[in-house]
N, C-alpha and C positions, 0 to 999 in steps of 0.2 A: 384546495384550501383557499377560500375567498377572503381577500383582504382589501382594505380601502386603497392601498397604494403598494406598488412593487418597485423596489429600489435596487438598482445594480451598482456594485462597487468594484472598481478596478484598483487593486492594491499594489503599491510598489514599496520600496524599502523605507522611504521617508515621508511619502505622501499617498493619498488615495483620492480618486474621483468618484463622486456619487451622482447617479442620474435617476430621477423620478419618472417612471414610465408614463403614467396618466397625466401628470402635470407638465411633463416635458421640460423640467427644470434640472440644471446641473450645477455642481459646485465642487471645488477642490478643498481638501482638508489635510492637516498634518497627521501622520500615522503615529499618534500618541494619545495620551489621556485627554489632553486639551482638545485635540481634533475630534475625538469621539464625543465629547460633551457638546461641541459646536455642531456636530452632525445631528445629534438628538434634537437640539433646539431648532435647527434649520428644518428638520423633518416636521416637527410639531407646528412650526409657523406656516409652512407651505401647505401641509395636508389638513391643518386644523384638527388634528387628532393626536392621540397618544401613540407611543412607540409600539405598544402591543397590538395596534390595529393595522400595522403595516408588515410587509415581509421584505427582508433584505437578502440579497444573493451576491456571492463573490466566489472567486476561484480559490482552490486550496493552494496556497503559496508557502507552506511551511512556516518558518519563523515570522515572516512578514504578516501573515494573516492571523497568527495565534493571539496577539494582544486584542485585536478586535473581536475575535471569537469569545475570549474570556469576558470582555466588557459586555457584549450582548447577552451572554449567558447570565451574568450577574443582574442584568436588567430584565431578565425573563422575556427577551424579545424573540420573535420568530425569524429564523434566518436559515438559509441554505448554503452549504459549502459544496460546490460542484466541480467537476472535472473540466478543465479548459478545453480539452479535445472534444468532449461531449458537446459543449456549447458551440464550438467551431463547426462541427460536423452537422449539427441539427438545424442551424439557421441559414444554411446556404451560402451563396457567394457574398463576399465582403470586399469592398474597394476602399483602400486606405486603412490606416491604423493610427489611433491615438488613444489616450486614456479616456477621453470623452466617448469615443465610438465604442470602446470595449465595455465601458460602464453601461452605455445604452443597450448594447447587445445582451448583457447579463440581465438587465431589467426586463427586456422583451422575453428572454428565455424563461425567467421566473414567472412571468404572466402567462405565457403559452402553456407551460407545464405545471401550473399551480395545483392541479388536481393529482399529479403524479409525484411531485417532489415531497420528500419527508424532511421535516425540520431537523437540523443538525444537533446531535447530542455530543457535547464536548466531553472528551475522556477525563478520567480522574487525574489528579496531580501525579499520582504514582505511575499511571499509564503514560502520561506525557513525558515524565522523566525516563521511563523505560524506552519510549520511542527515540528520545535523544541519545541514550546510551547505545541503542541498537544501530542508529544511524552513524554514530561515531565509530563503532566497531566496524561497520561496513566500509567506511572511509579508510581506516587503518589497514584492513585486510587488502583493499585494493592497492594501497601504497606498498604494502609488504610484497604482494605478488609482482608488482612492477619492478621493484628492486631485485627480487629473486630472478625474474626473467632477464633483466639486464646483466646480472652477475653471471648467469648461465651462458649468455651469449658471448661476453667478453672472455670467458674462460675457454669456450669451445672454438670460437672463431678466431679471436686474436691471440689465444694462448698466453694470456698475461699471467705472470708469476703470482703466486699467492701472497707474496710479500709486497706486491705493488700497492701504492697508496689507493688507487681506485678500488681494487678488490677488497682491501682492508676496510675502507670506508663503507662499501656496500654491505659487507658482512656485519659490521657494527650497526648499521642502520636496520638491517633485518632483525638482529638480536633485540634492539631497542623496541622496534615495532611489535615483535612477537611478545615481548614482556608486557607492553602496553595493552595488547589485545587480551592477554591473560588477565590483566588487572581489571579491564572493562567487563570481562565475562564473570569474574568474581563479584564485581559490583552489581551486575545484573541479577545474579543469583541471590545476593543479599537483599536487593530491592524487592524481588518477587516475594521473599519470605515476610516482608512487612505488610502484605495485603493478603488476607485469607482467601478472598475470592480468586485472585490471580494465582495464588499458590495451589489452590485446588484444581484450577484449570490446567496449570502447568504440569502437575503430577499426573493428571488423567491422560493428557495427550502424549506425554513422554512415556507412558506405559505401552505405547504402540512401537513395535520394532521398526527402526528406520527413522524415528523422530527423536532428535536430540535437542540440546539446548538452543542452538541457533534456529532450527526449523520451528521449534515450539514458540520462541519469542517472536519470530517473524510472523507466525500465524496470529498470535495474540495482538501484536501492535497493528497489523494490517486490517484486522477485523474489529478493533476496539473491544477486545475480549469477547468476540463472537456476538456483537450487537449490530454490526453494519450489514450483515448478509442474512437473508431469511433461510437460504438453503446452501448446501455445499456446491450445487451446480452453478449458482450465481458467482461464488468465489472462484470456481474453476474457470469461468468465463473471464473474470477479472485478472486472474493469474496467467491467462493465455494458454490453457491446456485443454479447453473444451473443444471438441471437434464440431465442425459445422458442415452442413450439406452444401455442395456446389453443383448446381444443375440449372438448366435453362430449357424450358419447353420439352420437346421430345427429341431434340437433336443432341443435347449435351448432358451427360451424366458423369460428372467427375467424382472422384473419391472424396469422402469426408476428410477434412483436414482442419488443423487448428489455425486460428487467425494470427497474423503477425502483431495485432494489437494486444497488448497485455503487459503485465509487470514482469520484466525480464529477470529481475533479481529473484522474485519468488519462483519463477519457472526454473531457474538454475538450482535453487535450494531444493525444490521438489524433485528435480532430476537426481540430485545427490541422495536424497532420501529414498528414492525408488531403487537406486543402485545398492544402497545399504540394506534395504528391505529384502531384495533378492538374495543377498548374501546371508542374512541372519534370520529371515522368516521362512520356515519350511513351506508354508502354504504359498507364499508369493514365489518362492523358488520353483516349486512344482508347476505353478500356473505359467510362469515364464518359460520353463523348459518345454512344457506341453505345447504352448503356442508356437514356439520356434520349430518343434518337431512336426507340427502340422503345416509348416511352410509360411506362417504368418510373418508379417514385417516386424523387424526387431524394434524400430522406433515407435511404431503404433502400439506394440505391446508394452513398452516402457511408459508410454503416455497413459495407457489404461491403468497401469500400476500407480502412476502419479495420481490419477483420479480416485483410485481405490483408497489411497492414503488420505487424501483430502476428505473423502467420505467418512472414513473411520475417525479422523480428527473431529469433524463436526458432530459425529454421533456421540462420542464420549464427552465432548464439551457440552452438548445439549442435555445428555442424560446425567452429567456430572458424576460419572462413575468411571473407574479404570477400564481399559480395554480387556475383553475376555477372548482369548484365542480358542475358538470352538474346534479348530483343527486338532488340538490336543485331546479332545474328547470324542472325536469321530472314530468309528471302528475300522 
């Protein structure tokens, strides 16, 4: 995608730095509506063109980058939201770090990969709200697990009485957090019902055994309702469950294994989904038992099942129909 100028933007909580790759100009702005308007005027003055003739590139920083994404979307501007790790790994060694250097690196990345990058499509307001609720639920679950672990330790190791203030406080915290998690899950369910497209996707993918509310919502928000990934294999790579070959010349032939790079939260949820599928899906259970009987590795078998689940999810989401278990119709 050829544009007149490529602009890298390094965003922080209150400010951001912009760098024009071809012009070599840089300037800082406030991360608010006034700063966005000043950025637009500055770009038009330096480049002597409109905003739709340039491409902007910045990292995905959650809440910090969301206002700028909304602003550029309303202006119908072309912009890329990229992974910071991808930028870091693709541009080689970098000495020193500052907002200006980071913005310069982002502008260079946008120019080098201009033919491969796809303009970012901002999610709908319902999907943005769903992402926020899902993120909040994940935080609450992490806190609740931490308190449960601490409570278990002090009971087994220190043998503290149940009437002790520490134990009673931890128990109350766990109850409050569990209630809040339940409230968030109800809110998520009600929010999905307000959008027909999301509701249809949710119903279709939850028709797969082993896929419940949490896994379904995680898949929807991480794929922008299955708009960010062309194939399920791409998503498997993103989630960190895709196996890769490890070999070198004729001397080394290692086993295929998954990369440590990936979304660990998604990987954990898919592992739980695989375990549930083995328990409740006869086809998956037979496949798992047959592989183990043949002497296959347990973890590699579980990873295959994780990929099978992802494949099924993408299939029903693409077809927009519920999952049909053909195992029930086999002779």
